[in-house]
TIRODREN-386342 format. One record per residue (C-alpha): residue number from 1; residue in one letter; x, y, z. Coordinates in Angstrom, 1 decimal, padded with zeros to 4 digits. Each point is the difference from the previous one (the first is absolute). Example, Ala and Ser with C-alpha at 12.3 -4.5 7.8 and 13.67 -1.06 7.14 Angstrom:
TIRODREN-386342
PT   pos   code        x        y        z
PT     1      A    012.3   -004.5    007.8
PT     2      S    001.4    003.4   -000.7
//
This chain:
TIRODREN-386342
PT   pos   code        x        y        z
PT     1      X   -017.3   -038.6    009.8
PT     2      X   -000.3    003.6    000.8
PT     3      X    000.9    002.5   -002.9
PT     4      X    000.5    003.7    001.0
PT     5      X   -001.7    002.8   -001.8
PT     6      X    002.3    002.0   -002.4
PT     7      X   -000.9    003.1    002.1
PT     8      X    001.5   -001.4    003.2
PT     9      X    003.0   -001.4   -001.9
PT    10      X    000.8    003.5   -001.5
PT    11      X   -000.4    001.6    003.6
PT    12      X    002.5   -002.7    001.6
PT    13      X    002.3    000.4   -002.8
PT    14      X    000.0    003.9    000.1
PT    15      X    000.4   -000.4    003.9
PT    16      X    003.0   -002.2   -000.2
PT    17      X    001.6    002.2   -002.8
PT    18      X   -000.3    003.2    001.8
PT    19      X    000.3   -001.4    003.5
PT    20      X   -002.7    002.3    000.8
PT    21      X   -003.9   -000.2    000.2
PT    22      X   -000.4    003.7   -000.7
PT    23      X    002.5    000.0   -002.8
PT    24      X   -001.8   -002.8   -001.5
PT    25      X   -003.4    001.6    000.4
PT    26      X    001.2    003.1   -001.6
PT    27      X    001.0   -002.1   -003.2
PT    28      X   -003.1   -001.9   -000.2
PT    29      X   -002.3    003.0    000.5
PT    30      X   -001.8   -000.9    003.2
PT    31      X    000.1    000.6    003.7
PT    32      X    002.6   -002.1    002.0
PT    33      X   -002.6   -001.6    002.2
PT    34      X   -001.4   -001.6   -003.1
PT    35      X    003.4   -001.3   -000.7
PT    36      X    000.5   -001.2    003.5
PT    37      X   -003.5   -002.1   -000.2
PT    38      X    001.3   -001.6   -003.4
PT    39      X    003.3   -000.9    001.5
PT    40      X   -001.6   -001.3    003.2
PT    41      X   -002.5   -002.0   -001.9
PT    42      X    002.5   -001.7   -002.2
PT    43      X    002.0   -001.1    003.2
PT    44      X   -003.0   -001.4    001.7
PT    45      X   -001.3   -001.8   -003.1
PT    46      X    003.6   -001.5   -000.9
PT    47      X    000.5   -000.8    003.7
PT    48      X    003.7    001.1   -000.6
PT    49      X    001.6    003.1    001.8
PT    50      X    001.3    002.2   -003.0
PT    51      X    001.2    003.1    001.8
PT    52      X   -000.3    002.0    003.3
PT    53      X    000.7    003.6    000.8
PT    54      X    002.5    001.6    002.3
PT    55      X    001.5    003.4    000.9
PT    56      X    002.1   -000.2   -003.3
PT    57      X   -003.2   -000.8   -002.0
PT    58      X   -001.4   -003.1   -001.7
PT    59      X    002.3   -003.1    000.1
PT    60      X   -000.5   -003.2   -002.1
PT    61      X    000.1   -003.5    001.3
PT    62      X    002.2   -002.4   -002.0
PT    63      X   -003.1   -001.3   -001.4
PT    64      X   -001.4    003.4   -000.6
PT    65      X    003.2    001.0   -002.0
PT    66      X   -000.3   -003.0   -002.2
PT    67      X   -003.6    000.5   -000.7
PT    68      X    000.5    003.8   -000.8
PT    69      X    002.9   -001.0   -002.5
PT    70      X   -002.3   -002.5   -001.8
PT    71      X   -002.7    002.3    000.0
PT    72      X    002.0    003.1   -001.5
PT    73      X    001.0   -002.3   -002.7
PT    74      X   -003.4   -001.2   -000.8
PT    75      X   -001.5    003.4    000.0
PT    76      X    002.9    001.2   -002.2
PT    77      X   -000.9   -002.3   -002.6
PT    78      X   -003.5    000.9    000.2
PT    79      X    000.8    003.6   -000.4
PT    80      X    002.4   -001.1   -003.1
PT    81      X   -003.0   -001.7   -001.5
PT    82      X   -002.4    002.8    000.3
PT    83      X    002.4    002.5   -001.2
PT    84      X    000.7   -002.1   -003.2
PT    85      X   -003.8   -000.6   -000.5
PT    86      X   -000.6    003.8    000.0
PT    87      X    002.9    000.8   -002.0
PT    88      X   -001.5   -002.3   -002.7
PT    89      X   -003.0    002.1   -000.1
PT    90      X    002.0    003.3   -000.3
PT    91      X   -002.8    002.0    001.8
PT    92      X    001.7    000.8    003.2
PT    93      X    002.2    003.0    000.1
PT    94      X    003.5    000.0    001.6
PT    95      X   -000.5    002.0    003.2
PT    96      X    003.2    002.0    000.9
PT    97      X   -000.1    001.6    003.5
PT    98      X    002.1    003.1    000.3
PT    99      X    000.6    003.2    002.4
PT   100      X   -002.3    002.5   -001.3
PT   101      X    002.8    002.6   -000.8
PT   102      X    002.1   -002.7   -002.3
PT   103      X   -003.4   -001.3   -001.3
PT   104      X   -001.1    003.7   -001.0
PT   105      X    003.2    001.5   -001.0
PT   106      X    002.1   -002.6   -001.7
PT   107      X   -002.0   -003.3   -000.8
PT   108      X   -003.4    001.4   -001.3
PT   109      X    001.5    002.3   -002.8
PT   110      X    002.2   -003.0   -001.3
PT   111      X   -002.7   -002.7    000.2
PT   112      X   -001.0    000.6   -003.7
PT   113      X    003.4   -001.2   -001.2
PT   114      X   -000.3   -003.2    001.9
PT   115      X   -003.6   -000.4   -001.4
PT   116      X    001.3    000.6   -003.5
PT   117      X    002.7   -002.6    000.4
PT   118      X   -002.5   -002.7    001.9
PT   119      X   -003.3    000.7   -001.5
PT   120      X   -001.3   -003.4    001.6
PT   121      X    000.8    001.2    003.6
PT   122      X   -002.4    002.3    001.6
PT   123      X    001.5    002.0    003.1
PT   124      X   -002.0    001.2    003.0
PT   125      X    002.2    002.5    002.3
PT   126      X   -001.2    000.1    003.6
PT   127      X    001.8    002.8    001.8
PT   128      X    000.2   -000.2    003.8
PT   129      X    002.2    000.8    002.7
PT   130      X   -001.1   -003.3    001.8
PT   131      X    002.2   -003.2   -000.8
PT   132      X   -001.9   -002.2   -002.7
PT   133      X   -000.8   -003.4    001.2
PT   134      X    001.6   -001.9   -002.7
PT   135      X   -000.5   -003.3    002.0
PT   136      X   -003.7    000.4   -000.2
PT   137      X    000.0    001.0   -003.7
PT   138      X   -001.3    003.6    000.6
PT   139      X    002.7    001.0   -002.5
PT   140      X    002.3   -001.9   -002.4
PT   141      X    002.9    002.1    000.7
PT   142      X    001.3    002.8    002.0
PT   143      X    002.2    003.0   -000.5
PT   144      X    001.2    000.9    003.4
PT   145      X    002.6    002.6    001.3
PT   146      X    001.8   -002.0    002.4
PT   147      X    001.0   -003.7    000.5
PT   148      X   -002.6   -002.8    000.8
PT   149      X    000.9   -002.7    002.5
PT   150      X   -002.8   -002.5   -000.5
PT   151      X    001.8   -003.4   -001.0
PT   152      X   -003.1   -000.9   -002.3
PT   153      X    001.0    003.3   -002.3
PT   154      X    002.6    000.5   -002.7
PT   155      X    001.3    003.3   -001.0
PT   156      X    002.4    001.8   -002.3
PT   157      X    001.5    003.2    000.4
PT   158      X   -001.3    002.9   -002.3
PT   159      X    002.0    003.1    001.0
PT   160      X    001.2    001.8    003.0
PT   161      X   -000.6    003.6   -001.2
PT   162      X    001.7    003.1    001.6
PT   163      X   -002.4    002.1    002.6
PT   164      X    000.1    003.6    000.1
PT   165      X   -002.0    003.1    001.0
PT   166      X   -001.9    001.8   -002.6
PT   167      X   -002.0    003.2   -000.1
PT   168      X   -001.8    002.0   -002.7
PT   169      X    002.1    002.7   -001.8
PT   170      X   -002.4    002.7    001.5
PT   171      X    000.8   -001.3    003.4
PT   172      X    003.7   -000.1   -000.6
PT   173      X   -000.2    003.5   -001.4
PT   174      X   -001.9    001.2    003.3
PT   175      X    002.7   -001.7    002.2
PT   176      X    003.3    000.9   -001.7
PT   177      X    001.9   -000.9    003.3
PT   178      X   -001.2   -003.8   -000.4
PT   179      X    002.5   -001.3   -002.4
PT   180      X    001.6   -003.1    002.1
PT   181      X   -001.5   -002.5    002.1
PT   182      X    001.6    001.7    003.1
PT   183      X   -002.2    002.9   -000.7
PT   184      X   -003.4   -002.0    000.4
PT   185      X   -000.3    000.6    003.9
PT   186      X   -002.7    002.6   -000.3
PT   187      X   -001.7   -001.1   -003.3
PT   188      X   -003.3   -001.6   -000.2
PT   189      X    000.7   -003.6   -000.6
PT   190      X   -002.8   -001.9   -001.5
PT   191      X   -000.4   -003.7    001.4
PT   192      X   -001.7   -003.2   -000.7
PT   193      X   -001.9   -001.7    002.6
PT   194      X    002.7    000.8    002.7
PT   195      X    003.2    001.8    000.4
PT   196      X    002.2   -003.2   -000.3
PT   197      X    001.1    000.5   -003.7
PT   198      X    001.3    003.4    000.6
PT   199      X    001.6   -001.0    003.3
PT   200      X    001.7   -003.1   -001.7
PT   201      X    001.3    002.3   -002.9
PT   202      X    001.7    002.3    002.4
PT   203      X    001.6   -002.6    001.7
PT   204      X    001.3   -001.5   -003.3
PT   205      X    001.7    003.3   -001.0
PT   206      X    001.2    000.5    003.5
PT   207      X   -002.0    003.1    001.0
PT   208      X   -002.1    000.2    003.3
PT   209      X   -003.6    000.3   -000.9
PT   210      X   -001.6    003.3    000.9
PT   211      X   -002.1   -000.4    003.2
PT   212      X   -002.9    000.3   -000.3
PT   213      X   -000.5   -001.0   -003.6
PT   214      X   -002.2    002.4   -001.6
PT   215      X   -002.6   -000.4   -002.7
PT   216      X   -003.3   -002.1   -000.8
PT   217      X   -000.4   -003.5   -000.1
PT   218      X   -001.4   -000.9   -003.7
PT   219      X    000.0   -004.0    000.4
PT   220      X    001.4   -001.0   -003.4
PT   221      X    003.2    001.3   -001.7
PT   222      X   -001.9    001.0   -003.0
PT   223      X   -002.1    002.1    001.9
PT   224      X    003.1    001.6    001.6
PT   225      X    001.5    000.5   -003.4
PT   226      X   -003.3    001.5   -001.4
PT   227      X    000.2    002.6    002.8
PT   228      X    003.7    000.8   -000.6
PT   229      X   -000.8    000.7   -003.7
PT   230      X   -002.7    002.5    001.3
PT   231      X    002.6    001.7    002.2
PT   232      X   -001.4   -001.1    003.5
PT   233      X    003.5   -001.0    001.1
PT   234      X    002.8   -002.6   -000.6
PT   235      X   -000.5   -003.7   -000.6
PT   236      X    002.2   -003.2   -000.2
PT   237      X   -000.1   -001.5   -003.6
PT   238      X    002.2   -002.6   -001.7
PT   239      X    001.1   -000.1   -003.8
PT   240      X   -002.8   -002.5   -000.9
PT   241      X   -002.9    001.7    001.5
PT   242      X    000.9    003.7   -000.8
PT   243      X    002.9   -000.1   -002.4
PT   244      X   -002.2    001.0   -002.7
PT   245      X   -001.2    003.1    002.0
PT   246      X    003.5    000.9    000.8
PT   247      X    001.0   -000.2   -003.8
PT   248      X   -003.0    002.0   -001.0
PT   249      X    000.7    002.8    002.4
PT   250      X   -003.1   -000.5    002.2
PT   251      X    001.9   -001.0    002.8
PT   252      X    003.7    001.1    001.0
PT   253      X    002.3   -001.9    002.0
PT   254      X    001.3    001.8    003.2
PT   255      X    003.7   -000.7    000.1
PT   256      X    001.6   -003.2   -001.5
PT   257      X    000.0   -003.3    002.2
PT   258      X    000.9   -003.5   -000.8
PT   259      X   -002.2   -001.7    002.6
PT   260      X   -002.1   -003.3   -000.5
PT   261      X   -002.3   -001.3    002.8
PT   262      X   -001.7   -003.1   -001.4
PT   263      X   -000.1   -002.2   -003.2
PT   264      X   -003.2   -000.6   -002.2
PT   265      X   -000.5   -003.5   -000.2
PT   266      X   -002.3   -002.3   -002.5
PT   267      X   -001.6   -002.8    002.3
PT   268      X   -002.3   -003.0   -000.9
PT   269      X   -000.7   -003.3    001.7
PT   270      X    003.0   -002.2   -000.1
PT   271      X   -002.1   -002.8   -001.8
PT   272      X   -001.0    002.5   -002.6
PT   273      X    003.1    001.5   -001.0
PT   274      X    000.3   -001.7   -003.2
PT   275      X   -003.6    000.5   -001.3
PT   276      X    000.1    001.3   -003.6
PT   277      X   -001.9    003.4    000.7
PT   278      X    001.7    000.8    003.1
PT   279      X    003.6   -000.9   -001.8
PT   280      X   -001.2    002.4   -002.9
PT   281      X   -000.9    002.9    002.2
PT   282      X    003.1   -000.4    002.1
PT   283      X    002.4    000.1   -003.0
PT   284      X   -001.6    003.0   -001.4
PT   285      X   -000.1    001.8    003.4
PT   286      X    003.5   -000.7    000.6
PT   287      X    001.1    001.0   -003.7
PT   288      X   -002.0    003.3    000.4
PT   289      X    001.9    001.0    003.3
PT   290      X    003.4   -000.9   -001.3
PT   291      X   -000.9    002.2   -003.0
PT   292      X   -000.8    002.9    002.2
PT   293      X    002.7   -000.4    002.5
PT   294      X    002.9   -000.7   -002.2
PT   295      X    002.6    002.8    000.2
PT   296      X   -000.3    002.8   -002.5
PT   297      X    003.1    000.6   -002.3
//
């Protein structure tokens, strides 16, 4: 009897789940030709057609769908057993992936409180603009600005903060005519990696975006906010990542708007949702957010 290698089984299971060779390859961290070779070899050795490709992507045969479901369950059991074994050693840190702005400006300053309450759980923060590969265990959890769509993931809403334009007090003093969002047409707007965030914000408040949109692209939101603090223009911030700067007077809000764009969510693999360390971190995170976003008397 032929027993396939675990590598080939993981490749097929990922392709079946994503319905895509390239997405499976990205998850596994290999080239798509490697994944294709594993899947082709698996079908040849089993002598059973498991999938075929069409213009719409990968299509599973009936046998392939049944095999993929069984493999997903089996690989999930292997994963759970491995995680539990590692937890008993208490040597592996809990890795939290997060957008750089949230990681730098909100999460990192508050981590000592979590560590004080949970001295047996070490945290590793992994800031990145790229989505974390939770399925491939590149991180244990992710804090995302937006909503995930993967069926294998589970998430909970953290907060949907207000988004508003901010500048330094010095910039505001030098531009006394810019006091409302309608006045931003001629201002130097500080962008992330594209103009899209500002365009979405203008659409949300019902004001046409100025054309062309002026100002530098600084890739990350926290870089745009840092540039705003140094008087280089107007950035978009929200209550979580720049609320403290506004309260301290390092940034000033231009006008007053009540606009939200996306929620922050906490995400894990669905089969890891109830792991004790993840539960503790999630409960702490939600409690901290509620404490800071509750209405002030």
